[in-house]
DRENDO-1510 file (C-alpha; in Angstrom, 1 decimal, always signed):
<recs>
REC; n; res; u; v; w
REC; 1; MET; -6.4; +30.6; -19.5 .
REC; 2; LYS; -10.0; +30.0; -20.7 .
REC; 3; LEU; -12.6; +30.5; -18.0 .
REC; 4; ILE; -15.4; +27.8; -18.1 .
REC; 5; VAL; -18.6; +28.6; -16.3 .
REC; 6; SER; -21.0; +25.8; -15.7 .
REC; 7; LEU; -24.7; +25.7; -14.8 .
REC; 8; SER; -25.7; +25.7; -11.1 .
REC; 9; PRO; -25.9; +24.2; -8.6 .
REC; 10; HIS; -22.3; +24.8; -7.4 .
REC; 11; ALA; -20.7; +23.3; -4.4 .
REC; 12; HIS; -17.7; +24.6; -2.6 .
REC; 13; GLY; -15.4; +22.6; -0.3 .
REC; 14; ASN; -12.1; +23.1; +1.5 .
REC; 15; ASP; -10.5; +20.0; +0.0 .
REC; 16; SER; -7.2; +20.4; -1.9 .
REC; 17; VAL; -4.4; +18.2; -3.2 .
REC; 18; GLU; -2.1; +19.5; -0.6 .
REC; 19; ARG; -4.5; +19.1; +2.3 .
REC; 20; ASN; -5.2; +15.4; +1.4 .
REC; 21; MET; -1.6; +14.5; +0.6 .
REC; 22; TYR; -0.2; +15.9; +3.8 .
REC; 23; GLY; -3.2; +14.4; +5.7 .
REC; 24; VAL; -2.2; +10.9; +4.5 .
REC; 25; ILE; +1.4; +11.6; +5.5 .
REC; 26; ILE; +0.2; +12.6; +9.0 .
REC; 27; ALA; -1.8; +9.4; +9.1 .
REC; 28; LEU; +1.3; +7.4; +8.3 .
REC; 29; MET; +3.3; +8.8; +11.2 .
REC; 30; PRO; +2.3; +6.2; +13.8 .
REC; 31; ALA; +3.4; +3.3; +11.5 .
REC; 32; LEU; +6.6; +5.2; +10.6 .
REC; 33; LEU; +7.5; +5.9; +14.2 .
REC; 34; VAL; +6.9; +2.2; +15.0 .
REC; 35; SER; +9.2; +1.2; +12.2 .
REC; 36; PHE; +11.9; +3.5; +13.6 .
REC; 37; TYR; +11.4; +1.9; +17.0 .
REC; 38; PHE; +11.7; -1.7; +15.8 .
REC; 39; PHE; +14.2; -1.3; +12.9 .
REC; 40; GLY; +16.2; +1.7; +14.0 .
REC; 41; LEU; +18.9; +3.1; +11.7 .
REC; 42; GLY; +18.0; +0.9; +8.7 .
REC; 43; SER; +14.4; +2.3; +8.7 .
REC; 44; VAL; +15.6; +5.9; +8.9 .
REC; 45; ILE; +18.0; +5.4; +6.0 .
REC; 46; VAL; +15.5; +3.6; +3.8 .
REC; 47; THR; +12.7; +6.1; +4.4 .
REC; 48; ALA; +14.9; +9.2; +4.0 .
REC; 49; THR; +16.4; +7.9; +0.8 .
REC; 50; SER; +13.1; +7.0; -0.7 .
REC; 51; VAL; +11.4; +10.3; +0.1 .
REC; 52; ALA; +14.4; +12.4; -1.0 .
REC; 53; ALA; +14.8; +10.4; -4.3 .
REC; 54; CYS; +11.1; +10.6; -5.2 .
REC; 55; VAL; +11.0; +14.4; -4.6 .
REC; 56; PHE; +14.3; +14.9; -6.6 .
REC; 57; PHE; +13.2; +12.8; -9.5 .
REC; 58; GLU; +9.8; +14.6; -9.8 .
REC; 59; TRP; +11.6; +18.0; -9.7 .
REC; 60; ALA; +14.3; +16.9; -12.2 .
REC; 61; ILE; +11.8; +15.4; -14.7 .
REC; 62; ASN; +9.6; +18.4; -14.5 .
REC; 63; LYS; +12.4; +20.9; -15.0 .
REC; 64; TYR; +14.7; +19.2; -17.5 .
REC; 65; ILE; +12.5; +16.7; -19.4 .
REC; 66; LEU; +9.0; +18.1; -19.4 .
REC; 67; LYS; +10.1; +21.7; -19.1 .
REC; 68; ASN; +7.2; +22.5; -16.8 .
REC; 69; GLU; +7.5; +25.9; -15.0 .
REC; 70; ARG; +5.1; +24.9; -12.3 .
REC; 71; ASN; +6.8; +23.3; -9.3 .
REC; 72; THR; +4.8; +20.3; -8.2 .
REC; 73; ILE; +7.0; +18.9; -5.4 .
REC; 74; LEU; +5.4; +21.0; -2.8 .
REC; 75; ASP; +1.9; +19.5; -3.2 .
REC; 76; GLY; +3.1; +16.5; -1.1 .
REC; 77; SER; +2.4; +13.8; -3.7 .
REC; 78; ALA; +6.0; +13.0; -4.4 .
REC; 79; ALA; +6.9; +12.9; -0.7 .
REC; 80; LEU; +3.9; +10.6; -0.1 .
REC; 81; THR; +4.9; +8.3; -2.9 .
REC; 82; GLY; +8.4; +8.1; -1.4 .
REC; 83; LEU; +7.1; +7.5; +2.1 .
REC; 84; LEU; +4.8; +4.7; +0.9 .
REC; 85; LEU; +7.5; +3.1; -1.2 .
REC; 86; GLY; +9.9; +3.2; +1.7 .
REC; 87; MET; +7.4; +1.6; +4.0 .
REC; 88; ASN; +7.0; -1.3; +1.5 .
REC; 89; LEU; +10.7; -2.1; +1.5 .
REC; 90; PRO; +13.0; -4.1; +3.9 .
REC; 91; SER; +14.9; -2.0; +6.3 .
REC; 92; ASN; +18.3; -3.3; +5.0 .
REC; 93; LEU; +17.8; -2.5; +1.3 .
REC; 94; PRO; +20.9; -0.9; -0.2 .
REC; 95; VAL; +20.5; +2.8; -1.2 .
REC; 96; TRP; +21.2; +2.2; -4.9 .
REC; 97; ILE; +18.3; -0.2; -5.1 .
REC; 98; ILE; +16.0; +2.3; -3.4 .
REC; 99; LEU; +17.0; +4.9; -6.0 .
REC; 100; ILE; +16.0; +2.6; -8.8 .
REC; 101; GLY; +12.6; +2.0; -7.2 .
REC; 102; ALA; +12.0; +5.7; -6.7 .
REC; 103; LEU; +12.9; +6.3; -10.4 .
REC; 104; PHE; +10.4; +3.7; -11.4 .
REC; 105; ALA; +7.7; +5.1; -9.1 .
REC; 106; ILE; +8.0; +8.7; -10.2 .
REC; 107; GLY; +9.5; +8.5; -13.7 .
REC; 108; VAL; +7.7; +5.5; -15.1 .
REC; 109; ALA; +4.4; +5.1; -13.1 .
REC; 110; LYS; +3.7; +8.8; -12.5 .
REC; 111; MET; +5.4; +11.4; -14.8 .
REC; 112; THR; +5.2; +9.2; -18.0 .
REC; 113; PHE; +1.4; +9.4; -17.8 .
REC; 114; GLY; +1.4; +13.2; -17.2 .
REC; 115; GLY; +1.9; +13.5; -13.5 .
REC; 116; LEU; -0.5; +13.6; -10.5 .
REC; 117; GLY; -4.1; +12.7; -11.5 .
REC; 118; ASN; -3.2; +11.0; -14.8 .
REC; 119; ASN; -1.3; +7.9; -13.6 .
REC; 120; ILE; -3.1; +4.5; -14.2 .
REC; 121; PHE; -1.2; +2.6; -11.5 .
REC; 122; ASN; -0.3; +3.4; -7.9 .
REC; 123; PRO; +3.3; +4.8; -8.3 .
REC; 124; ALA; +4.7; +3.4; -5.0 .
REC; 125; LEU; +3.5; -0.1; -5.8 .
REC; 126; VAL; +4.9; +0.0; -9.3 .
REC; 127; GLY; +8.3; +0.9; -7.7 .
REC; 128; ARG; +8.0; -1.9; -5.2 .
REC; 129; CYS; +6.9; -4.6; -7.7 .
REC; 130; ALA; +9.7; -3.5; -10.2 .
REC; 131; LEU; +12.3; -4.0; -7.4 .
REC; 132; LEU; +10.7; -7.3; -6.4 .
REC; 133; VAL; +11.0; -8.6; -10.0 .
REC; 134; ALA; +14.5; -7.2; -10.5 .
REC; 135; PHE; +16.0; -7.9; -7.1 .
REC; 136; PRO; +14.0; -10.8; -5.6 .
REC; 137; ALA; +16.8; -11.8; -3.1 .
REC; 138; GLN; +17.3; -8.4; -1.6 .
REC; 139; MET; +13.5; -7.6; -1.6 .
REC; 140; THR; +12.7; -10.8; +0.3 .
REC; 141; SER; +15.4; -10.6; +2.9 .
REC; 142; TRP; +13.6; -9.4; +6.1 .
REC; 143; PRO; +15.6; -8.2; +9.1 .
REC; 144; LYS; +14.7; -9.2; +12.6 .
REC; 145; VAL; +13.4; -6.5; +14.8 .
REC; 146; GLY; +15.5; -4.9; +17.6 .
REC; 147; GLN; +18.7; -4.4; +15.6 .
REC; 148; LEU; +18.6; -0.7; +16.0 .
REC; 149; GLY; +22.1; +0.1; +15.0 .
REC; 150; SER; +22.3; -2.3; +12.1 .
REC; 151; TYR; +21.7; -1.6; +8.5 .
REC; 152; LEU; +23.2; -3.7; +5.7 .
REC; 153; ASP; +24.5; -6.4; +8.1 .
REC; 154; ALA; +21.2; -6.9; +9.9 .
REC; 155; GLU; +20.3; -10.5; +10.7 .
REC; 156; THR; +17.3; -11.8; +8.8 .
REC; 157; GLY; +14.5; -14.3; +9.6 .
REC; 158; ALA; +11.4; -16.0; +8.3 .
REC; 159; THR; +8.3; -13.8; +8.2 .
REC; 160; PRO; +4.8; -14.9; +9.2 .
REC; 161; LEU; +3.8; -15.0; +5.5 .
REC; 162; SER; +6.6; -17.4; +4.6 .
REC; 163; ILE; +5.6; -19.7; +7.5 .
REC; 164; MET; +2.0; -19.7; +6.2 .
REC; 165; LYS; +3.2; -20.5; +2.7 .
REC; 166; TYR; +5.3; -23.4; +3.9 .
REC; 167; ALA; +2.4; -24.8; +5.9 .
REC; 168; ILE; +0.3; -24.8; +2.8 .
REC; 169; LYS; +2.9; -26.4; +0.6 .
REC; 170; SER; +3.8; -29.1; +3.2 .
REC; 171; GLY; +0.2; -29.7; +4.3 .
REC; 172; ASP; +1.5; -29.7; +7.9 .
REC; 173; ALA; -0.7; -27.6; +10.1 .
REC; 174; SER; +1.7; -27.8; +13.0 .
REC; 175; VAL; +4.0; -25.4; +11.2 .
REC; 176; LEU; +1.5; -22.6; +12.0 .
REC; 177; ASP; +2.5; -23.0; +15.7 .
REC; 178; GLN; +5.5; -20.9; +14.8 .
REC; 179; LEU; +3.4; -17.9; +14.1 .
REC; 180; PRO; +3.2; -15.1; +16.7 .
REC; 181; SER; -0.1; -14.8; +18.6 .
REC; 182; SER; -2.8; -12.5; +17.1 .
REC; 183; LEU; -2.1; -10.0; +19.9 .
REC; 184; ASP; +1.6; -9.9; +19.1 .
REC; 185; LEU; +0.9; -9.5; +15.4 .
REC; 186; PHE; -1.5; -6.6; +16.2 .
REC; 187; LEU; +1.1; -4.9; +18.4 .
REC; 188; GLY; +4.1; -5.7; +16.2 .
REC; 189; ASN; +5.9; -8.1; +18.4 .
REC; 190; HIS; +7.6; -10.3; +15.9 .
REC; 191; PRO; +10.4; -12.5; +17.2 .
REC; 192; ASP; +11.8; -13.2; +13.7 .
REC; 193; GLY; +11.5; -11.5; +10.4 .
REC; 194; ALA; +8.8; -9.0; +10.4 .
REC; 195; GLY; +8.4; -8.0; +6.7 .
REC; 196; ALA; +8.4; -4.6; +5.3 .
REC; 197; MET; +8.9; -1.6; +7.5 .
REC; 198; GLY; +5.3; -0.2; +7.3 .
REC; 199; GLU; +3.4; -3.5; +7.8 .
REC; 200; ILE; +4.8; -4.5; +11.2 .
REC; 201; CYS; +2.1; -3.0; +13.5 .
REC; 202; ALA; -1.6; -3.3; +12.7 .
REC; 203; LEU; -2.5; -1.0; +15.6 .
REC; 204; ALA; -0.4; +1.9; +14.1 .
REC; 205; LEU; -2.1; +1.4; +10.7 .
REC; 206; LEU; -5.6; +1.4; +12.2 .
REC; 207; LEU; -4.8; +4.7; +14.0 .
REC; 208; GLY; -3.9; +6.1; +10.6 .
REC; 209; LEU; -7.2; +4.8; +9.2 .
REC; 210; ALA; -9.2; +6.4; +12.1 .
REC; 211; PHE; -7.5; +9.7; +11.4 .
REC; 212; MET; -8.2; +9.7; +7.6 .
REC; 213; LEU; -11.8; +8.7; +8.3 .
REC; 214; TRP; -12.2; +11.5; +10.8 .
REC; 215; ARG; -10.6; +14.0; +8.4 .
REC; 216; LYS; -12.8; +12.6; +5.6 .
REC; 217; ILE; -9.7; +12.0; +3.4 .
REC; 218; ILE; -11.0; +8.5; +2.5 .
REC; 219; THR; -14.2; +6.6; +3.1 .
REC; 220; TRP; -14.7; +3.2; +4.7 .
REC; 221; HIS; -15.7; +1.3; +1.5 .
REC; 222; ILE; -12.3; +0.1; +0.2 .
REC; 223; PRO; -10.6; -0.8; +3.4 .
REC; 224; VAL; -13.6; -2.6; +4.9 .
REC; 225; SER; -14.4; -4.5; +1.7 .
REC; 226; ILE; -10.8; -5.7; +1.3 .
REC; 227; ILE; -10.4; -6.8; +4.9 .
REC; 228; GLY; -13.9; -8.3; +5.1 .
REC; 229; THR; -13.4; -10.3; +1.9 .
REC; 230; VAL; -10.0; -11.6; +3.1 .
REC; 231; PHE; -11.5; -12.5; +6.5 .
REC; 232; VAL; -14.4; -14.5; +4.9 .
REC; 233; PHE; -12.3; -16.2; +2.1 .
REC; 234; ALA; -9.4; -17.1; +4.5 .
REC; 235; GLY; -11.9; -18.3; +7.1 .
REC; 236; LEU; -13.5; -20.7; +4.6 .
REC; 237; LEU; -10.1; -22.1; +3.6 .
REC; 238; HIS; -9.1; -22.5; +7.3 .
REC; 239; LEU; -12.4; -24.4; +8.0 .
REC; 240; ALA; -11.8; -26.7; +5.0 .
REC; 241; ASP; -8.1; -27.3; +5.7 .
REC; 242; SER; -6.3; -26.5; +9.0 .
REC; 243; SER; -3.0; -26.0; +7.1 .
REC; 244; TYR; -4.4; -22.7; +6.0 .
REC; 245; ALA; -3.9; -20.0; +8.7 .
REC; 246; ASP; -6.8; -18.6; +10.6 .
REC; 247; PRO; -8.4; -15.4; +9.1 .
REC; 248; VAL; -7.3; -13.1; +11.9 .
REC; 249; SER; -3.6; -14.0; +11.4 .
REC; 250; VAL; -4.0; -13.6; +7.7 .
REC; 251; ILE; -5.4; -10.1; +8.1 .
REC; 252; LEU; -2.7; -9.0; +10.6 .
REC; 253; THR; +0.3; -10.3; +8.5 .
REC; 254; GLY; +2.1; -8.9; +5.5 .
REC; 255; GLY; +1.1; -5.8; +3.7 .
REC; 256; LEU; -2.7; -6.4; +3.9 .
REC; 257; MET; -3.5; -3.6; +6.3 .
REC; 258; LEU; -1.0; -1.2; +4.8 .
REC; 259; GLY; -2.3; -1.9; +1.3 .
REC; 260; ALA; -6.0; -1.8; +2.2 .
REC; 261; ILE; -5.7; +1.5; +4.1 .
REC; 262; PHE; -3.1; +3.5; +2.3 .
REC; 263; MET; -2.4; +2.0; -1.1 .
REC; 264; ALA; -5.8; +0.8; -2.5 .
REC; 265; THR; -7.5; +4.0; -1.4 .
REC; 266; ASP; -5.4; +6.2; -3.8 .
REC; 267; TYR; -7.8; +8.7; -5.4 .
REC; 268; VAL; -6.5; +8.5; -8.9 .
REC; 269; THR; -6.3; +4.7; -9.3 .
REC; 270; SER; -9.5; +3.7; -7.4 .
REC; 271; PRO; -13.2; +3.9; -8.5 .
REC; 272; MET; -15.2; +7.0; -7.9 .
REC; 273; THR; -18.5; +5.7; -6.5 .
REC; 274; PRO; -19.1; +3.9; -3.3 .
REC; 275; LYS; -20.6; +0.9; -5.2 .
REC; 276; GLY; -17.6; +0.8; -7.5 .
REC; 277; GLN; -15.2; +1.0; -4.5 .
REC; 278; LEU; -16.9; -2.0; -2.9 .
REC; 279; ILE; -16.6; -4.1; -6.1 .
REC; 280; TYR; -12.9; -3.0; -6.3 .
REC; 281; GLY; -12.2; -3.9; -2.7 .
REC; 282; VAL; -13.9; -7.3; -2.9 .
REC; 283; CYS; -11.8; -8.2; -6.0 .
REC; 284; ILE; -8.6; -7.0; -4.3 .
REC; 285; GLY; -9.4; -9.2; -1.3 .
REC; 286; LEU; -10.1; -12.2; -3.4 .
REC; 287; LEU; -7.0; -11.8; -5.5 .
REC; 288; THR; -4.8; -11.2; -2.5 .
REC; 289; VAL; -5.8; -14.6; -0.9 .
REC; 290; VAL; -5.4; -16.4; -4.2 .
REC; 291; ILE; -1.9; -15.0; -4.9 .
REC; 292; ARG; -0.8; -15.6; -1.3 .
REC; 293; ASN; -1.9; -19.2; -1.2 .
REC; 294; TRP; -1.3; -20.4; -4.7 .
REC; 295; GLY; +1.0; -17.9; -6.3 .
REC; 296; ALA; +4.8; -17.8; -6.5 .
REC; 297; TYR; +5.2; -15.1; -3.8 .
REC; 298; PRO; +4.0; -15.3; -0.2 .
REC; 299; GLU; +2.5; -11.7; -0.5 .
REC; 300; GLY; -0.1; -10.8; -3.0 .
REC; 301; MET; -1.5; -7.4; -1.9 .
REC; 302; SER; +0.7; -5.3; -4.2 .
REC; 303; PHE; -0.1; -7.4; -7.3 .
REC; 304; ALA; -3.8; -7.5; -6.4 .
REC; 305; ILE; -4.0; -3.7; -6.1 .
REC; 306; LEU; -2.1; -3.1; -9.4 .
REC; 307; ILE; -4.4; -5.6; -11.2 .
REC; 308; MET; -7.5; -3.9; -10.0 .
REC; 309; ASN; -6.0; -0.5; -10.8 .
REC; 310; ALA; -6.1; -1.6; -14.4 .
REC; 311; PHE; -9.8; -2.4; -14.0 .
REC; 312; THR; -10.7; +0.9; -12.4 .
REC; 313; PRO; -11.8; +2.6; -15.6 .
REC; 314; LEU; -14.0; -0.4; -16.5 .
REC; 315; ILE; -15.6; -0.2; -13.0 .
REC; 316; ASN; -16.2; +3.5; -13.3 .
REC; 317; ASN; -17.8; +2.9; -16.7 .
REC; 318; TYR; -20.0; +0.2; -15.3 .
REC; 319; VAL; -21.0; +1.9; -12.0 .
REC; 320; LYS; -21.8; +5.5; -13.0 .
REC; 321; PRO; -23.3; +8.0; -10.5 .
REC; 322; LYS; -26.8; +9.2; -11.1 .
REC; 323; ARG; -26.9; +12.6; -12.7 .
REC; 324; PHE; -28.3; +15.5; -10.6 .
REC; 325; GLY; -32.0; +15.9; -11.4 .
REC; 326; GLU; -32.2; +12.8; -13.5 .
REC; 327; VAL; -35.6; +11.2; -13.6 .
REC; 328; VAL; -35.4; +7.4; -13.0 .
REC; 329; LYS; -37.7; +5.5; -15.4 .
REC; 330; LYS; -39.7; +2.7; -13.8 .
</recs>
């Protein structure tokens, strides 16, 4: 292997792929445990299947297709992709559909581009959106909470996002009275359909955010810019027309918190500079509100992140960090 020695100054840090990947997995534990508590057996089956499938597909593709001798499954990236994919799925999704999603996430979105560090789009979101397009009925059938022993036969219900969507289409603001209170949404107390497993409890997701900020795994720029933009945009719509939900409810429902904290902050597919991350986050927030309110699907977070993943190279090219020692001309 050729050794390349660059000019000083040099900086050394204790960051590594493994440290950051397993750090994010630890940060996801509160949300994962909450999903086990509310969804029971179904959540365990979906999560275990998704993680195992993603790890297996990465190992198999490396060994038998790419012929790579280096084993990459221990760096935590495949397990993290599987965990994030599982947390974006309903808790009653059949195993064979989960396997297809894992194959898309690892085989198409990650390994096709050369593996970790080379993928253009967030692998877990590619897997989720592929399943949403291919199996819309199964991917939008949301089990009610509290059915701990149920899996495929779990009773389903309307999610807060679907209630918001109906209120906009009907123009009837009274429909929004069916929404849980902001406190219930924050704590995960959903009487009916709750949505994907990982998005049920905002408190658990914020605990994960606090841990990652403390460990300096991510910075505040992307989560805060996304949530702040959605709050402002949704607030303006609510002031203009009461059939649009209040901004606090908008933030606490669906995959907004999960996406802003754990999906949009992916190192590979997000901009490198703080200014670029703010631009990226604002655009994701705007797109999310637009798709949620006027798109075909009640949720828009996944599509918004993938769209902005495609713009990340352009943002990086536009917002370049200043070179060390560069003299700024006035």
